[in-house]
Structure formats: C-alpha cells, structure tokens
C-alpha positions as CSV (number, residue, x, y, z in Angstrom):
1,M,56.3,90.1,36.4
2,I,54.0,87.4,35.1
3,R,52.6,88.1,31.7
4,A,50.3,85.2,30.8
5,L,48.6,84.6,27.5
6,L,45.8,82.0,27.1
7,L,45.0,80.9,23.6
8,Y,41.9,78.9,22.6
9,T,39.9,78.0,19.5
10,P,36.2,78.8,19.3
11,A,35.4,75.3,18.0
12,G,32.6,74.6,20.6
13,G,32.5,76.5,23.8
14,G,34.7,74.3,25.9
15,H,38.2,75.5,24.9
16,R,37.2,79.1,25.5
17,A,35.6,78.2,28.9
18,A,38.7,76.4,30.0
19,A,40.9,79.3,29.1
20,N,38.7,81.7,31.0
21,A,38.7,79.5,34.0
22,I,42.5,79.4,34.1
23,A,42.7,83.1,33.4
24,A,40.5,83.8,36.5
25,E,42.9,81.9,38.7
26,L,45.9,83.8,37.3
27,R,44.3,87.2,37.7
28,A,44.1,86.6,41.4
29,I,47.9,86.9,41.5
30,P,48.9,90.5,42.4
31,G,50.6,92.2,39.5
32,A,49.9,89.5,36.9
33,R,48.9,90.6,33.5
34,V,46.6,88.1,31.8
35,D,45.3,88.1,28.3
36,V,42.9,85.6,26.7
37,R,42.8,85.4,22.9
38,D,40.9,83.5,20.2
39,V,43.6,82.1,18.0
40,L,41.4,82.7,14.9
41,D,41.9,86.4,15.4
42,F,45.4,85.8,14.0
43,A,44.4,83.7,11.0
44,P,43.1,84.6,7.6
45,R,39.3,85.2,7.5
46,W,38.8,82.3,5.1
47,F,40.2,79.9,7.7
48,A,36.8,79.3,9.4
49,Y,37.9,76.5,11.7
50,D,35.0,77.1,14.1
51,A,32.4,76.9,11.3
52,A,34.0,73.7,10.0
53,W,33.8,72.1,13.4
54,S,30.2,73.1,13.8
55,L,29.4,71.5,10.5
56,I,31.3,68.3,11.6
57,Q,29.3,68.2,14.8
58,R,26.0,68.5,13.0
59,R,26.6,66.6,9.8
60,G,30.0,64.8,9.8
61,T,30.4,62.8,13.0
62,H,31.2,59.5,11.1
63,A,33.8,61.2,9.0
64,W,35.3,62.8,12.1
65,D,35.5,59.3,13.8
66,W,37.3,57.9,10.8
67,L,39.8,60.8,10.6
68,F,40.3,60.7,14.4
69,D,41.1,57.0,14.3
70,V,43.3,57.1,11.2
71,T,45.5,59.9,12.6
72,E,45.6,58.4,16.1
73,R,46.9,55.1,14.7
74,G,49.6,57.0,12.8
75,A,48.4,55.9,9.4
76,L,48.7,59.6,8.4
77,E,51.6,61.6,9.7
78,L,50.5,64.9,11.0
79,D,53.6,67.0,11.6
80,P,54.9,67.2,8.0
81,I,51.6,68.7,7.0
82,R,50.5,70.7,9.9
83,L,53.7,72.4,11.1
84,P,54.5,74.3,7.8
85,L,50.7,75.0,7.3
86,N,50.4,76.4,10.8
87,E,53.4,78.6,10.3
88,V,51.8,80.1,7.2
89,L,48.3,80.4,8.7
90,F,49.4,81.9,12.0
91,A,52.3,84.2,11.0
92,K,50.4,87.0,12.7
93,L,50.3,85.1,16.0
94,D,54.1,84.6,15.7
95,D,54.5,88.4,15.4
96,Y,52.1,89.0,18.3
97,L,54.0,86.6,20.6
98,L,57.3,88.2,19.6
99,E,55.9,91.7,20.2
100,T,54.1,91.1,23.5
101,R,56.7,88.5,24.9
102,P,54.5,86.7,27.4
103,T,56.3,84.9,30.1
104,H,53.8,82.1,30.2
105,V,51.5,80.7,27.6
106,V,48.5,78.3,28.0
107,C,46.9,76.6,25.0
108,T,43.6,74.8,25.5
109,H,43.7,73.4,21.9
110,Y,46.6,72.0,19.8
111,L,46.1,74.6,17.0
112,P,47.6,77.5,19.0
113,A,50.0,75.2,20.7
114,L,51.9,74.7,17.4
115,A,52.6,78.4,17.1
116,A,53.4,78.8,20.8
117,A,55.9,76.0,20.7
118,R,57.5,77.5,17.6
119,V,58.0,80.9,19.1
120,A,58.4,80.2,22.9
121,P,62.2,79.4,22.8
122,R,62.9,82.8,21.2
123,I,61.1,84.7,24.0
124,G,61.8,82.3,26.9
125,A,58.1,81.6,27.6
126,R,57.0,78.6,29.6
127,T,54.3,76.9,27.5
128,V,51.6,74.5,28.8
129,V,48.9,72.6,26.9
130,T,45.6,71.7,28.6
131,I,43.9,68.6,27.1
132,T,40.1,69.2,27.5
133,D,38.8,65.6,27.1
134,H,39.3,62.3,28.9
135,L,41.1,60.9,25.8
136,S,44.4,61.7,24.3
137,H,45.3,61.9,20.6
138,R,48.6,62.3,18.9
139,A,47.5,65.7,17.5
140,W,47.9,67.2,21.0
141,I,51.6,66.2,21.1
142,V,53.5,69.2,20.0
143,P,57.4,69.4,19.9
144,G,58.7,72.0,22.3
145,I,55.8,72.1,24.8
146,D,57.0,72.3,28.4
147,A,54.1,70.7,30.2
148,Y,50.7,69.0,29.6
149,C,47.8,69.3,32.0
150,V,45.5,66.3,31.5
151,A,42.1,65.1,32.7
152,D,43.0,61.8,34.4
153,V,45.7,59.2,35.0
154,A,44.8,57.2,31.8
155,V,45.4,60.3,29.6
156,A,48.6,61.0,31.6
157,R,50.0,57.5,30.7
158,A,49.1,57.9,27.1
159,V,50.7,61.4,26.8
160,R,53.9,60.2,28.7
161,R,54.4,57.5,26.1
162,R,54.7,60.2,23.4
163,T,56.6,63.0,25.0
164,T,59.3,63.8,27.5
165,A,57.5,67.0,28.6
166,E,56.1,67.3,32.1
167,V,52.6,65.8,32.6
168,A,50.3,66.8,35.4
169,V,46.9,65.3,36.2
170,T,44.8,68.4,36.9
171,G,41.4,67.6,35.6
172,I,39.6,69.7,32.9
173,P,39.6,73.4,33.9
174,I,36.1,74.7,34.9
175,A,35.0,77.8,36.7
176,R,35.9,78.1,40.4
177,A,32.2,78.4,41.2
178,A,31.8,74.7,40.2
179,G,33.5,73.8,43.5
180,A,30.8,75.5,45.7
181,P,28.7,73.3,48.0
182,V,26.3,71.1,46.0
183,R,22.5,70.9,46.3
184,A,21.6,67.4,47.3
185,V,19.1,65.5,45.2
186,A,15.7,65.4,47.0
187,P,14.6,62.1,48.5
188,D,11.2,62.6,46.9
189,L,11.1,63.3,43.1
190,S,7.4,63.4,42.5
191,R,8.2,66.4,40.2
192,A,11.7,66.1,39.1
193,R,13.8,68.7,37.2
194,V,15.4,67.5,34.0
195,L,17.9,69.5,32.0
196,A,18.4,68.5,28.4
197,L,21.3,70.0,26.5
198,L,20.7,69.6,22.8
199,G,23.0,72.3,21.4
200,G,25.7,70.8,19.2
201,V,23.7,67.6,18.8
202,P,23.0,66.6,15.2
203,R,19.5,67.8,14.2
204,R,18.0,64.4,13.7
205,D,19.2,63.2,17.1
206,A,17.9,66.4,18.8
207,L,14.5,65.8,17.3
208,A,14.5,62.2,18.4
209,A,15.6,63.1,21.9
210,I,12.7,65.6,22.2
211,D,10.3,62.9,21.1
212,A,11.8,60.5,23.7
213,L,11.4,63.0,26.5
214,A,7.8,64.0,25.6
215,P,6.2,61.4,28.0
216,L,8.0,63.2,30.9
217,A,6.6,66.6,30.1
218,P,3.2,66.3,31.9
219,R,4.6,65.2,35.2
220,H,8.1,66.7,35.5
221,A,9.8,70.1,34.9
222,L,11.9,70.1,31.7
223,H,14.5,72.7,30.9
224,V,15.7,72.2,27.3
225,L,18.5,74.2,25.6
226,V,18.1,73.6,21.9
227,G,21.0,75.5,20.3
228,D,20.6,77.5,17.1
229,E,18.3,75.2,15.1
230,P,14.9,77.0,14.8
231,D,13.0,73.9,13.8
232,V,14.4,72.0,16.8
233,A,13.1,74.8,19.1
234,A,9.7,74.7,17.3
235,H,9.5,70.9,17.7
236,A,10.4,71.1,21.4
237,R,7.6,73.6,21.9
238,R,5.1,71.4,20.2
239,R,6.1,68.2,21.9
240,L,7.1,69.4,25.4
241,P,4.2,71.5,26.7
242,G,5.1,73.5,29.8
243,A,8.8,73.0,29.3
244,E,11.3,75.9,29.6
245,I,12.9,76.1,26.1
246,A,15.8,78.4,25.1
247,P,18.7,78.3,22.6
248,R,21.3,78.4,25.4
249,T,22.1,79.9,28.8
250,D,24.8,82.2,30.2
251,R,24.4,80.5,33.6
252,M,25.1,76.9,32.9
253,L,26.2,76.0,36.4
254,A,23.0,77.4,37.8
255,A,21.0,75.4,35.2
256,I,22.9,72.2,36.2
257,D,22.4,72.9,39.9
258,A,18.6,73.4,39.4
259,A,18.4,69.9,37.7
260,D,18.1,66.5,39.3
261,V,19.4,64.8,36.2
262,V,21.1,66.1,33.0
263,V,20.6,64.7,29.5
264,T,23.6,65.7,27.3
265,K,26.2,64.7,24.9
266,A,29.6,63.9,26.4
267,G,31.5,67.1,25.9
268,G,34.6,67.5,28.1
269,L,33.5,70.7,29.9
270,T,29.9,69.7,30.3
271,V,30.7,66.4,31.8
272,S,33.3,68.0,34.1
273,E,30.7,70.6,35.2
274,C,28.1,67.9,35.9
275,L,30.6,65.9,37.9
276,A,31.6,68.9,39.9
277,R,28.0,69.8,40.7
278,G,27.1,66.2,41.6
279,R,24.6,65.6,38.8
280,A,23.8,62.3,37.3
281,M,23.9,62.2,33.5
282,V,22.1,60.4,30.8
283,L,24.3,60.3,27.8
284,P,22.3,59.0,24.8
285,F,24.1,60.6,21.9
286,A,26.9,59.3,19.7
287,T,30.2,60.5,21.0
288,P,32.5,61.4,18.1
289,G,36.3,61.2,18.4
290,Q,37.6,62.6,21.6
291,E,34.2,62.6,23.4
292,R,34.4,58.8,23.7
293,G,36.8,59.2,26.6
294,N,34.4,61.5,28.4
295,L,31.6,59.0,28.0
296,I,33.7,56.1,29.3
297,Y,35.0,58.2,32.2
298,A,31.5,59.2,33.4
299,L,30.1,55.6,33.0
300,D,33.1,54.1,34.8
301,A,32.7,56.6,37.7
302,G,29.1,55.5,38.2
303,A,27.9,59.0,37.5
304,A,26.1,58.4,34.2
305,I,24.1,55.9,32.2
306,R,23.7,55.4,28.5
307,P,20.4,54.2,27.0
308,G,20.6,51.3,24.6
309,E,18.9,53.5,22.0
310,L,18.2,57.2,21.7
311,A,14.5,56.4,21.7
312,D,14.9,54.9,25.2
313,T,16.1,58.2,26.7
314,G,12.8,59.2,28.3
315,D,12.4,55.8,29.8
316,A,16.0,55.9,31.2
317,V,15.3,59.2,32.8
318,A,12.0,58.0,34.2
319,D,13.7,55.0,35.7
320,L,16.2,57.2,37.5
321,I,13.5,59.5,38.8
322,A,11.6,56.5,40.2
323,E,14.7,55.6,42.2
324,P,15.9,58.8,44.0
325,G,18.3,56.7,46.1
326,R,20.1,55.7,42.9
327,L,20.3,59.3,41.8
328,R,21.8,60.3,45.1
329,R,24.4,57.6,44.8
330,M,25.3,58.7,41.3
331,S,25.5,62.3,42.6
332,S,28.0,61.2,45.2
333,R,30.1,59.3,42.7
334,A,30.1,62.2,40.4
335,R,31.6,64.4,43.0
336,L,34.2,61.8,43.8
337,A,35.2,61.7,40.1
338,S,35.4,65.5,39.7
339,H,38.2,68.0,39.7
340,P,36.5,71.3,40.7
341,D,39.9,72.9,41.4
342,A,41.4,71.9,38.0
343,A,41.9,75.5,36.8
344,A,43.9,76.3,39.9
345,A,46.0,73.2,39.4
346,V,46.7,74.2,35.8
347,A,47.8,77.7,37.0
348,R,50.2,76.1,39.6
349,T,51.7,73.9,36.8
350,L,52.1,76.9,34.5
351,L,53.9,78.9,37.2
352,A,56.1,76.0,38.4
353,D,59.2,77.9,37.2
354,V,58.2,81.0,39.2
355,H,57.6,78.9,42.3
356,A,61.0,77.2,41.8
357,E,62.8,80.5,41.4
358,V,61.2,81.9,44.6
359,A,62.2,78.8,46.5
360,R,65.7,79.0,45.2
361,V,66.1,82.7,46.2
362,A,64.6,82.0,49.6
C-alpha cells in the first residue's frame, strides 16, 4: 500500500500549495494514504522559520541576496553546519518518520528534505524533492535524495551537475484546476481588469506600487490584494477609489482568471499559476534570491514585462491595455511556457518504483 507523506515549510504560501497540489493527485489513487504536514510542527516553538522568512521578505531582501549568492558560490559550506543542526531541531520528525514508516516522501523545501534523507534508508522510503522556483541553489542538494522534480531544463542541468540522483523536469506543482480551459483576453479593453498582488512585497514598494497604479483607477477595474499591512490597505483605499481591496483571497486562480493583466512579485507558484491561466504579468518588484529565476523565465517566455522603475508600473500596465493584441500574444506565450500538469508529473516520478514493480510482475 502507498503511504505518502508530504512535508513543507510555511515560509510563504508556495511550498504548502505545492504540497497540497501533489497530495491531491496522490489521493486519487485507490487505497493510497496521504498525509501533508508542516515541518515546523516537529521543531521547537522558538524556531520560527516562517516568521524569520516573513521579516526577510519585508525588511531584509538585500541581506538575503547576499547570503543566497555567498552560499551558492560555495564560499560558505552548508552541510557541516546544517546537517547536525537539522538533526537536533527535527528529532521529533525523525521519530515520526520511524513510527509512521511512509513508503514515499515528498519535500517541497530543503529543510524537511534533510530529515527525510537521514531517515529514509532505515524505513525504505522513496524520497523526492520538488524545487519550487526556476533557479537552483546548492542548499536544495541533499545527500540521500532519490529524485528531484524541477521547474525547467536549465534547473535540471544545474541540479545534475551536483547530484547523481534522478532529475525530472515536471514544472512547479500547482492545483489541477489551473489546467482548465482559459478565458481569452477580450479584443476590446476599454475597461480592463487589473489584479495587483502586493502581499509579501516590502511595505515601501507596496505603497509606491499603489501610487503608480492610481491613474488607472478611474477608468479600469482594479483588484488589489494588500497582505497584512493595515497602512498599505488604508493607502490603497485612499489612492484607488472604486478598487476592490482585500488582504488576500482563498480563490487565487479565480482572481487570476478574472484579470486581463497581473501585477505581482515573481514568486514561483504565482508565476506558474499566471502562466497556466494564460495571464500576462507585470513584474516591477525586486526579486530576491531564488525569485530571480522566475522573473527571467517569465520574461524569456514573452509572458511578462518589467518596468524600468517601480514608478513606471501604472504606465506599463496602461501601455499593455492600449494594445490588446499584445496582451493576447503574451497570454498565448504564457500557456506555452506553463506546466499545468506538474503536480501529476511529480506524483508519477514519486511512484516510479511502484510502476516499475508492477511492470516487473506483469
């Protein structure tokens, strides 16, 4: 029987969303037992990795860029520090794995991957890591992992240079609903619909983006998700009369579908969802660390533009609206660059041993 465990970190929403998307594919298999767990449930309470990541996103992007580059170049060796530290921090996860003995483990972040790889040989579990950005980093390379599922061929090449594990190009896992038929961009955009995703954006940048979008408010329909900063929400209400403003939404795919163009930072899951739904993106925000790869991927695909300055965001959106044919071309290119079936592809990679055994017996 398949007993699958999916482990994620709550640093941002992408790792959890990817785990849930893969879990939904596995639950469609008759008899499969599937569990999705936050790895911080097994760590001491003081280890607030998610809070630290939130602070980095809002206040420490330059520091994160520096650390990302230093560790990627190998100037600081990771394993002598992180392997023993992870063993101490996640001793409860080791015990949980030994007690529940999953047959298959998926990690959508390298933090749980360190524990899974440590215990998997003792329980015979096949362990897969899913990289959730269009850029690799040596932190994702964990000794003992059976397979990596990656976003594109460039990431695959980088990972293969560092490991002998299997590497499959699957795309970034998103919900199955992202593969549904796409609403075409209308040929007439006299009143366009603009979705602005400002959650997780540094406060100063979010305020500047609102000011840049303000000239669009009288003529076009704006839907702005501002995150948890009350003053950002208040500023949006003052500057964007008539706009729909909320902290977040539980129906992100529907919000993307309703838009003609999306203004966002280049998070791996958000970019993947916009590509799958055929939506052009405007990506004006700084892209720290791993998000650089998502920016480059979307730009190279012809599915996104990046304004020269944050203050130019409104003008960039207006230029796209004024040229609906360009938006429609960007929409088509987005779909071509997407992997809406990525979660199913990860599930197939995870269960490769099961399929091989079935084929052998047959």
